[in-house]
Backbone atoms as SQL, in Angstrom:
CREATE TABLE atoms (id INTEGER PRIMARY KEY, chain TEXT, resi INTEGER, resn TEXT, atom TEXT, x REAL, y REAL, z REAL);
INSERT INTO atoms VALUES
  (1, 'A', 1, 'UNK', 'N', 25.222, -77.202, 6.940),
  (2, 'A', 1, 'UNK', 'CA', 24.314, -77.038, 8.051),
  (3, 'A', 1, 'UNK', 'C', 23.186, -76.122, 7.611),
  (4, 'A', 2, 'UNK', 'N', 21.989, -76.538, 7.846),
  (5, 'A', 2, 'UNK', 'CA', 20.822, -75.763, 7.437),
  (6, 'A', 2, 'UNK', 'C', 20.456, -74.712, 8.466),
  (7, 'A', 3, 'UNK', 'N', 19.386, -73.993, 8.134),
  (8, 'A', 3, 'UNK', 'CA', 18.951, -72.923, 9.030),
  (9, 'A', 3, 'UNK', 'C', 18.461, -73.481, 10.369),
  (10, 'A', 4, 'UNK', 'N', 17.931, -74.697, 10.366),
  (11, 'A', 4, 'UNK', 'CA', 17.479, -75.325, 11.617),
  (12, 'A', 4, 'UNK', 'C', 18.665, -75.580, 12.548),
  (13, 'A', 5, 'UNK', 'N', 19.779, -76.019, 11.973),
  (14, 'A', 5, 'UNK', 'CA', 20.989, -76.261, 12.764),
  (15, 'A', 5, 'UNK', 'C', 21.534, -74.975, 13.371),
  (16, 'A', 6, 'UNK', 'N', 21.499, -73.896, 12.595),
  (17, 'A', 6, 'UNK', 'CA', 21.959, -72.600, 13.114),
  (18, 'A', 6, 'UNK', 'C', 21.066, -72.104, 14.239),
  (19, 'A', 7, 'UNK', 'N', 19.764, -72.304, 14.100),
  (20, 'A', 7, 'UNK', 'CA', 18.834, -71.896, 15.170),
  (21, 'A', 7, 'UNK', 'C', 19.117, -72.659, 16.453),
  (22, 'A', 8, 'UNK', 'N', 19.369, -73.956, 16.310),
  (23, 'A', 8, 'UNK', 'CA', 19.672, -74.775, 17.494),
  (24, 'A', 8, 'UNK', 'C', 20.955, -74.304, 18.168),
  (25, 'A', 9, 'UNK', 'N', 21.966, -73.977, 17.366),
  (26, 'A', 9, 'UNK', 'CA', 23.223, -73.487, 17.944),
  (27, 'A', 9, 'UNK', 'C', 23.006, -72.157, 18.664),
  (28, 'A', 10, 'UNK', 'N', 22.246, -71.268, 18.037),
  (29, 'A', 10, 'UNK', 'CA', 21.962, -69.971, 18.673),
  (30, 'A', 10, 'UNK', 'C', 21.216, -70.164, 19.984),
  (31, 'A', 11, 'UNK', 'N', 20.263, -71.085, 19.980),
  (32, 'A', 11, 'UNK', 'CA', 19.506, -71.361, 21.202),
  (33, 'A', 11, 'UNK', 'C', 20.425, -71.846, 22.318),
  (34, 'A', 12, 'UNK', 'N', 21.348, -72.732, 21.965),
  (35, 'A', 12, 'UNK', 'CA', 22.284, -73.253, 22.971),
  (36, 'A', 12, 'UNK', 'C', 23.173, -72.144, 23.515),
  (37, 'A', 13, 'UNK', 'N', 23.644, -71.267, 22.635),
  (38, 'A', 13, 'UNK', 'CA', 24.495, -70.157, 23.073),
  (39, 'A', 13, 'UNK', 'C', 23.716, -69.237, 24.008),
  (40, 'A', 14, 'UNK', 'N', 22.482, -68.928, 23.668),
  (41, 'A', 14, 'UNK', 'CA', 21.654, -68.061, 24.505),
  (42, 'A', 14, 'UNK', 'C', 21.396, -68.717, 25.853),
  (43, 'A', 15, 'UNK', 'N', 21.162, -70.011, 25.870),
  (44, 'A', 15, 'UNK', 'CA', 20.945, -70.719, 27.139),
  (45, 'A', 15, 'UNK', 'C', 22.191, -70.660, 28.008),
  (46, 'A', 16, 'UNK', 'N', 23.352, -70.836, 27.406),
  (47, 'A', 16, 'UNK', 'CA', 24.608, -70.772, 28.169),
  (48, 'A', 16, 'UNK', 'C', 24.824, -69.356, 28.701),
  (49, 'A', 17, 'UNK', 'N', 24.553, -68.346, 27.877),
  (50, 'A', 17, 'UNK', 'CA', 24.694, -66.957, 28.326),
  (51, 'A', 17, 'UNK', 'C', 23.745, -66.658, 29.483),
  (52, 'A', 18, 'UNK', 'N', 22.541, -67.199, 29.423),
  (53, 'A', 18, 'UNK', 'CA', 21.578, -66.994, 30.509),
  (54, 'A', 18, 'UNK', 'C', 22.076, -67.614, 31.811),
  (55, 'A', 19, 'UNK', 'N', 22.631, -68.804, 31.729),
  (56, 'A', 19, 'UNK', 'CA', 23.157, -69.476, 32.925),
  (57, 'A', 19, 'UNK', 'C', 24.318, -68.672, 33.508),
  (58, 'A', 20, 'UNK', 'N', 25.209, -68.200, 32.657),
  (59, 'A', 20, 'UNK', 'CA', 26.345, -67.402, 33.132),
  (60, 'A', 20, 'UNK', 'C', 25.850, -66.116, 33.798),
  (61, 'A', 21, 'UNK', 'N', 24.874, -65.467, 33.203),
  (62, 'A', 21, 'UNK', 'CA', 24.319, -64.238, 33.763),
  (63, 'A', 21, 'UNK', 'C', 23.719, -64.484, 35.146),
  (64, 'A', 22, 'UNK', 'N', 22.963, -65.557, 35.279),
  (65, 'A', 22, 'UNK', 'CA', 22.337, -65.887, 36.562),
  (66, 'A', 22, 'UNK', 'C', 23.406, -66.186, 37.616),
  (67, 'A', 23, 'UNK', 'N', 24.446, -66.918, 37.232),
  (68, 'A', 23, 'UNK', 'CA', 25.519, -67.214, 38.183),
  (69, 'A', 23, 'UNK', 'C', 26.239, -65.941, 38.616),
  (70, 'A', 24, 'UNK', 'N', 26.448, -65.018, 37.681),
  (71, 'A', 24, 'UNK', 'CA', 27.080, -63.746, 38.037),
  (72, 'A', 24, 'UNK', 'C', 26.214, -62.966, 39.018),
  (73, 'A', 25, 'UNK', 'N', 24.917, -62.958, 38.783),
  (74, 'A', 25, 'UNK', 'CA', 24.009, -62.274, 39.707),
  (75, 'A', 25, 'UNK', 'C', 24.053, -62.903, 41.092),
  (76, 'A', 26, 'UNK', 'N', 24.014, -64.222, 41.138),
  (77, 'A', 26, 'UNK', 'CA', 24.036, -64.909, 42.434),
  (78, 'A', 26, 'UNK', 'C', 25.345, -64.645, 43.172),
  (79, 'A', 27, 'UNK', 'N', 26.470, -64.657, 42.449),
  (80, 'A', 27, 'UNK', 'CA', 27.754, -64.361, 43.087),
  (81, 'A', 27, 'UNK', 'C', 27.774, -62.931, 43.619),
  (82, 'A', 28, 'UNK', 'N', 27.263, -62.005, 42.823),
  (83, 'A', 28, 'UNK', 'CA', 27.240, -60.606, 43.245),
  (84, 'A', 28, 'UNK', 'C', 26.378, -60.391, 44.469),
  (85, 'A', 29, 'UNK', 'N', 25.212, -61.010, 44.488),
  (86, 'A', 29, 'UNK', 'CA', 24.306, -60.874, 45.633),
  (87, 'A', 29, 'UNK', 'C', 24.935, -61.461, 46.888),
  (88, 'A', 30, 'UNK', 'N', 25.523, -62.636, 46.743),
  (89, 'A', 30, 'UNK', 'CA', 26.147, -63.273, 47.903),
  (90, 'A', 30, 'UNK', 'C', 27.344, -62.452, 48.389),
  (91, 'A', 31, 'UNK', 'N', 28.120, -61.906, 47.461),
  (92, 'A', 31, 'UNK', 'CA', 29.259, -61.066, 47.831),
  (93, 'A', 31, 'UNK', 'C', 28.786, -59.847, 48.629),
  (94, 'A', 32, 'UNK', 'N', 27.732, -59.185, 48.142),
  (95, 'A', 32, 'UNK', 'CA', 27.230, -58.006, 48.843),
  (96, 'A', 32, 'UNK', 'C', 26.719, -58.344, 50.235),
  (97, 'A', 33, 'UNK', 'N', 26.068, -59.490, 50.385),
  (98, 'A', 33, 'UNK', 'CA', 25.590, -59.908, 51.712),
  (99, 'A', 33, 'UNK', 'C', 26.750, -60.099, 52.674),
  (100, 'A', 34, 'UNK', 'N', 27.802, -60.776, 52.213),
  (101, 'A', 34, 'UNK', 'CA', 28.957, -61.019, 53.079),
  (102, 'A', 34, 'UNK', 'C', 29.671, -59.709, 53.381),
  (103, 'A', 35, 'UNK', 'N', 29.837, -58.863, 52.370),
  (104, 'A', 35, 'UNK', 'CA', 30.505, -57.581, 52.582),
  (105, 'A', 35, 'UNK', 'C', 29.760, -56.727, 53.594),
  (106, 'A', 36, 'UNK', 'N', 28.433, -56.688, 53.477),
  (107, 'A', 36, 'UNK', 'CA', 27.640, -55.921, 54.434),
  (108, 'A', 36, 'UNK', 'C', 27.743, -56.508, 55.837),
  (109, 'A', 37, 'UNK', 'N', 27.733, -57.831, 55.930),
  (110, 'A', 37, 'UNK', 'CA', 27.871, -58.487, 57.238),
  (111, 'A', 37, 'UNK', 'C', 29.233, -58.190, 57.844),
  (112, 'A', 38, 'UNK', 'N', 30.266, -58.141, 57.020),
  (113, 'A', 38, 'UNK', 'CA', 31.602, -57.827, 57.524),
  (114, 'A', 38, 'UNK', 'C', 31.664, -56.399, 58.052),
  (115, 'A', 39, 'UNK', 'N', 30.999, -55.501, 57.373),
  (116, 'A', 39, 'UNK', 'CA', 30.994, -54.100, 57.829),
  (117, 'A', 39, 'UNK', 'C', 30.248, -53.960, 59.152),
  (118, 'A', 40, 'UNK', 'N', 29.165, -54.701, 59.303),
  (119, 'A', 40, 'UNK', 'CA', 28.348, -54.601, 60.514),
  (120, 'A', 40, 'UNK', 'C', 28.976, -55.330, 61.692),
  (121, 'A', 41, 'UNK', 'N', 29.601, -56.462, 61.429),
  (122, 'A', 41, 'UNK', 'CA', 30.088, -57.297, 62.531),
  (123, 'A', 41, 'UNK', 'C', 31.526, -56.984, 62.919),
  (124, 'A', 42, 'UNK', 'N', 32.125, -56.055, 62.262),
  (125, 'A', 42, 'UNK', 'CA', 33.502, -55.733, 62.615),
  (126, 'A', 42, 'UNK', 'C', 34.492, -56.708, 62.027),
  (127, 'A', 43, 'UNK', 'N', 34.245, -57.138, 60.794),
  (128, 'A', 43, 'UNK', 'CA', 35.212, -57.932, 60.052),
  (129, 'A', 43, 'UNK', 'C', 35.402, -59.335, 60.604),
  (130, 'A', 44, 'UNK', 'N', 34.323, -60.043, 60.808),
  (131, 'A', 44, 'UNK', 'CA', 34.375, -61.422, 61.283),
  (132, 'A', 44, 'UNK', 'C', 34.792, -62.348, 60.146),
  (133, 'A', 45, 'UNK', 'N', 35.819, -63.126, 60.367),
  (134, 'A', 45, 'UNK', 'CA', 36.323, -64.049, 59.341),
  (135, 'A', 45, 'UNK', 'C', 35.334, -65.172, 59.052),
  (136, 'A', 46, 'UNK', 'N', 34.417, -65.438, 59.993),
  (137, 'A', 46, 'UNK', 'CA', 33.426, -66.496, 59.771),
  (138, 'A', 46, 'UNK', 'C', 32.552, -66.201, 58.565),
  (139, 'A', 47, 'UNK', 'N', 32.208, -64.945, 58.363),
  (140, 'A', 47, 'UNK', 'CA', 31.372, -64.568, 57.228),
  (141, 'A', 47, 'UNK', 'C', 32.087, -64.857, 55.913),
  (142, 'A', 48, 'UNK', 'N', 33.372, -64.564, 55.857),
  (143, 'A', 48, 'UNK', 'CA', 34.135, -64.821, 54.635),
  (144, 'A', 48, 'UNK', 'C', 34.260, -66.313, 54.368),
  (145, 'A', 49, 'UNK', 'N', 34.357, -67.103, 55.422),
  (146, 'A', 49, 'UNK', 'CA', 34.473, -68.553, 55.258),
  (147, 'A', 49, 'UNK', 'C', 33.201, -69.160, 54.682),
  (148, 'A', 50, 'UNK', 'N', 32.069, -68.528, 54.905),
  (149, 'A', 50, 'UNK', 'CA', 30.798, -69.030, 54.374),
  (150, 'A', 50, 'UNK', 'C', 30.714, -68.870, 52.856),
  (151, 'A', 51, 'UNK', 'N', 31.462, -67.941, 52.306),
  (152, 'A', 51, 'UNK', 'CA', 31.426, -67.667, 50.869),
  (153, 'A', 51, 'UNK', 'C', 32.839, -67.829, 50.318),
  (154, 'A', 52, 'UNK', 'N', 33.109, -68.979, 49.740),
  (155, 'A', 52, 'UNK', 'CA', 34.470, -69.315, 49.319),
  (156, 'A', 52, 'UNK', 'C', 35.004, -68.415, 48.198),
  (157, 'A', 53, 'UNK', 'N', 34.136, -67.744, 47.470),
  (158, 'A', 53, 'UNK', 'CA', 34.562, -66.916, 46.345),
  (159, 'A', 53, 'UNK', 'C', 34.697, -65.445, 46.722),
  (160, 'A', 54, 'UNK', 'N', 34.592, -65.116, 47.998),
  (161, 'A', 54, 'UNK', 'CA', 34.600, -63.709, 48.407),
  (162, 'A', 54, 'UNK', 'C', 35.854, -62.978, 47.933),
  (163, 'A', 55, 'UNK', 'N', 37.016, -63.526, 48.205),
  (164, 'A', 55, 'UNK', 'CA', 38.270, -62.849, 47.845),
  (165, 'A', 55, 'UNK', 'C', 38.411, -62.685, 46.340),
  (166, 'A', 56, 'UNK', 'N', 38.009, -63.689, 45.577),
  (167, 'A', 56, 'UNK', 'CA', 38.102, -63.599, 44.119),
  (168, 'A', 56, 'UNK', 'C', 37.169, -62.520, 43.580),
  (169, 'A', 57, 'UNK', 'N', 35.936, -62.496, 44.059),
  (170, 'A', 57, 'UNK', 'CA', 34.976, -61.485, 43.602),
  (171, 'A', 57, 'UNK', 'C', 35.439, -60.104, 44.048),
  (172, 'A', 58, 'UNK', 'N', 35.947, -59.989, 45.260),
  (173, 'A', 58, 'UNK', 'CA', 36.436, -58.717, 45.767),
  (174, 'A', 58, 'UNK', 'C', 37.589, -58.196, 44.911),
  (175, 'A', 59, 'UNK', 'N', 38.472, -59.080, 44.509),
  (176, 'A', 59, 'UNK', 'CA', 39.599, -58.673, 43.671),
  (177, 'A', 59, 'UNK', 'C', 39.107, -58.197, 42.304),
  (178, 'A', 60, 'UNK', 'N', 38.143, -58.885, 41.727),
  (179, 'A', 60, 'UNK', 'CA', 37.597, -58.478, 40.428),
  (180, 'A', 60, 'UNK', 'C', 36.926, -57.116, 40.534),
  (181, 'A', 61, 'UNK', 'N', 36.145, -56.923, 41.573),
  (182, 'A', 61, 'UNK', 'CA', 35.442, -55.655, 41.740),
  (183, 'A', 61, 'UNK', 'C', 36.423, -54.520, 41.995),
  (184, 'A', 62, 'UNK', 'N', 37.475, -54.771, 42.751),
  (185, 'A', 62, 'UNK', 'CA', 38.441, -53.710, 43.046),
  (186, 'A', 62, 'UNK', 'C', 39.277, -53.342, 41.825),
  (187, 'A', 63, 'UNK', 'N', 39.324, -54.205, 40.813),
  (188, 'A', 63, 'UNK', 'CA', 40.060, -53.887, 39.591),
  (189, 'A', 63, 'UNK', 'C', 39.270, -52.966, 38.676),
  (190, 'A', 64, 'UNK', 'N', 37.951, -52.920, 38.841),
  (191, 'A', 64, 'UNK', 'CA', 37.122, -52.056, 38.000),
  (192, 'A', 64, 'UNK', 'C', 37.330, -50.603, 38.404),
  (193, 'A', 65, 'UNK', 'N', 37.199, -49.719, 37.433),
  (194, 'A', 65, 'UNK', 'CA', 37.394, -48.301, 37.726),
  (195, 'A', 65, 'UNK', 'C', 36.342, -47.779, 38.698),
  (196, 'A', 66, 'UNK', 'N', 35.143, -48.365, 38.699),
  (197, 'A', 66, 'UNK', 'CA', 34.105, -47.917, 39.621),
  (198, 'A', 66, 'UNK', 'C', 34.429, -48.297, 41.055),
  (199, 'A', 67, 'UNK', 'N', 35.291, -49.290, 41.246),
  (200, 'A', 67, 'UNK', 'CA', 35.690, -49.703, 42.585),
  (201, 'A', 67, 'UNK', 'C', 36.669, -48.736, 43.216),
  (202, 'A', 68, 'UNK', 'N', 37.387, -47.973, 42.385),
  (203, 'A', 68, 'UNK', 'CA', 38.354, -46.997, 42.867),
  (204, 'A', 68, 'UNK', 'C', 38.112, -45.685, 42.133),
  (205, 'A', 69, 'UNK', 'N', 37.190, -44.882, 42.624),
  (206, 'A', 69, 'UNK', 'CA', 36.902, -43.635, 41.917),
  (207, 'A', 69, 'UNK', 'C', 38.106, -42.696, 41.928),
  (208, 'A', 70, 'UNK', 'N', 38.312, -42.029, 40.824),
  (209, 'A', 70, 'UNK', 'CA', 39.421, -41.095, 40.732),
  (210, 'A', 70, 'UNK', 'C', 39.002, -39.751, 41.317),
  (211, 'A', 71, 'UNK', 'N', 39.955, -39.078, 41.882),
  (212, 'A', 71, 'UNK', 'CA', 39.701, -37.752, 42.440),
  (213, 'A', 71, 'UNK', 'C', 40.102, -36.739, 41.381),
  (214, 'A', 72, 'UNK', 'N', 39.175, -35.901, 41.022),
  (215, 'A', 72, 'UNK', 'CA', 39.479, -34.861, 40.050),
  (216, 'A', 72, 'UNK', 'C', 40.387, -33.821, 40.682),
  (217, 'A', 73, 'UNK', 'N', 41.325, -33.333, 39.895),
  (218, 'A', 73, 'UNK', 'CA', 42.281, -32.366, 40.421),
  (219, 'A', 73, 'UNK', 'C', 41.582, -31.117, 40.936),
  (220, 'A', 74, 'UNK', 'N', 40.564, -30.657, 40.230),
  (221, 'A', 74, 'UNK', 'CA', 39.858, -29.448, 40.670),
  (222, 'A', 74, 'UNK', 'C', 39.152, -29.687, 42.007),
  (223, 'A', 75, 'UNK', 'N', 38.626, -30.877, 42.202),
  (224, 'A', 75, 'UNK', 'CA', 37.985, -31.221, 43.457),
  (225, 'A', 75, 'UNK', 'C', 39.006, -31.249, 44.592),
  (226, 'A', 76, 'UNK', 'N', 40.180, -31.783, 44.296),
  (227, 'A', 76, 'UNK', 'CA', 41.250, -31.872, 45.293),
  (228, 'A', 76, 'UNK', 'C', 41.663, -30.464, 45.749),
  (229, 'A', 77, 'UNK', 'N', 41.894, -29.585, 44.798),
  (230, 'A', 77, 'UNK', 'CA', 42.361, -28.241, 45.158),
  (231, 'A', 77, 'UNK', 'C', 41.281, -27.443, 45.854),
  (232, 'A', 78, 'UNK', 'N', 40.019, -27.667, 45.511),
  (233, 'A', 78, 'UNK', 'CA', 38.928, -26.959, 46.183),
  (234, 'A', 78, 'UNK', 'C', 38.767, -27.410, 47.624),
  (235, 'A', 79, 'UNK', 'N', 39.151, -28.665, 47.900),
  (236, 'A', 79, 'UNK', 'CA', 39.024, -29.208, 49.245),
  (237, 'A', 79, 'UNK', 'C', 40.064, -28.626, 50.197),
  (238, 'A', 80, 'UNK', 'N', 41.160, -28.120, 49.643),
  (239, 'A', 80, 'UNK', 'CA', 42.228, -27.580, 50.487),
  (240, 'A', 80, 'UNK', 'C', 41.863, -26.244, 50.966);
């Protein structure tokens, strides 16, 4: 395979990565809209039904360490 073939493969990989990135952004934006609507409307199940991936995205986000901040021991003892 020549250098032209490698360039074409790299281009295809970059295009696929771009599509995945855009889909992740769209899922995140839609998730935030539904989450905000749920907070405002008092947890209406209709909002969740509009976004079929809500539970999956919510589970992924809750698994990240930023989704569950840790409480520092010094902060805990100072609060008492």
